[in-house]
N, C-alpha and C positions, 0 to 999 in steps of 0.2 A: 808391697814394694817399701824397702826401708832406706833409709839415706836420701830421701828427696828434701829439698830444701826450697823455698821460694821466697826471695826477695819481695815482699808484697807491700802495696799500698791500696788498701780498702777504698779510696775515693776514685782509684783510676778502674775505668772500664776495663780495659785490657787485662789488668791485673786480677780483677774479679773474675774475669771471663776465663783465664788461665786456670786459676783455682778451682773453679766449677768445673773444668774439663778433668783436671786432675782427679778430684773428688768421684767425678760420675764413672772414672776407670777404677775406683776402688783404693785408690793413693791418696794417703793421709799425710801431706806433706807437713814437715817442721815448717811452721809461718816465721818468718823474720820480719818484722815491721821495722824496715830499715829506716824510716824516719823518728822513728823513737830511739833505736839502737843501731846506729849507723855502723858499716863497716869499716874494720881498720884499714891503715894504708896496707899492711900485708894481706889482709882478706880480699880487698880490691883487686892488688896485684893477682893474686891467684885467680880470681875468677876472671879476669879479663884474659889471662893466659888460657884458661880453659874454653873461653869464649873466641878466642882465637881472634880478639879484637885490640885495636889501640884505643888509647881513653877518648879520643875525640868521638869515637863511634858509641860509646855509651852514654855520653853526656848530652841532657836535654837543652839543646839550643834556642828553645822557645821559652825558657823559663825566665821570668824576670831578672831574678840572681845571676844568671849567665851574663844577662847585658851589663847589671850593676858591676860585676866582678872585671867585666872588659875583656873575657877569655877568648876572643875571637881569634888571637894570634898567641895564646897561650901554647907553652911546651907541654909535652907530656906529663911531667913531673907536676908542673902547675894544675893542670885538669885533675890529675888524681889528687892532688893536695885540696883541690875545691869541691870535688865530690866527697871527700872525707868529712871536711868542714861543713859542707852545705849538701847532705845527701838527697834534699829535692833534684838537685842535677843530675842523679844517676837515673836513667832510662831505665824503666819497669816494663814487667815484671821479668826477675832473672829466675831460672831455675836450674838447681845444682842436684846432680845426680852421681854420687861416687866421683869420678875424676874428670866428669863432663860438665858444661853449661851451657845453656841456651838462654836468648832473649825471646820472651813468649811474644812476639810481634812476627806475624799473628799468633794467637793463643795454640794452634794447631802445631807450631814449630816445636813444640815441649816434647812432642811425642817421637821427635828425633833422639831423643837420648833415654827413653825409656824401654 
């Protein structure tokens, strides 16, 4: 299956499990280490549309950076900017297939778009 992309953090157990699930099904996704190569604002906005989520649903509120940046009352634009500047704030993993995307929590959720 082509055109499958995973925004992956190898230190995250859910991200590793999602990647393993894809590989078990014979899918070799393009792996984007988003902490090293963060998405652009346009990439993030496109994926949010594909996920049908607002930025608040894709941000990791438990991260120390979230607290440091005082994002609890931030606008959608401010949250997107924060995720672009600090990709550790992006919930993971995100799997994209064609024009669809899903958050791999739980990992089996990715099967919905394959």
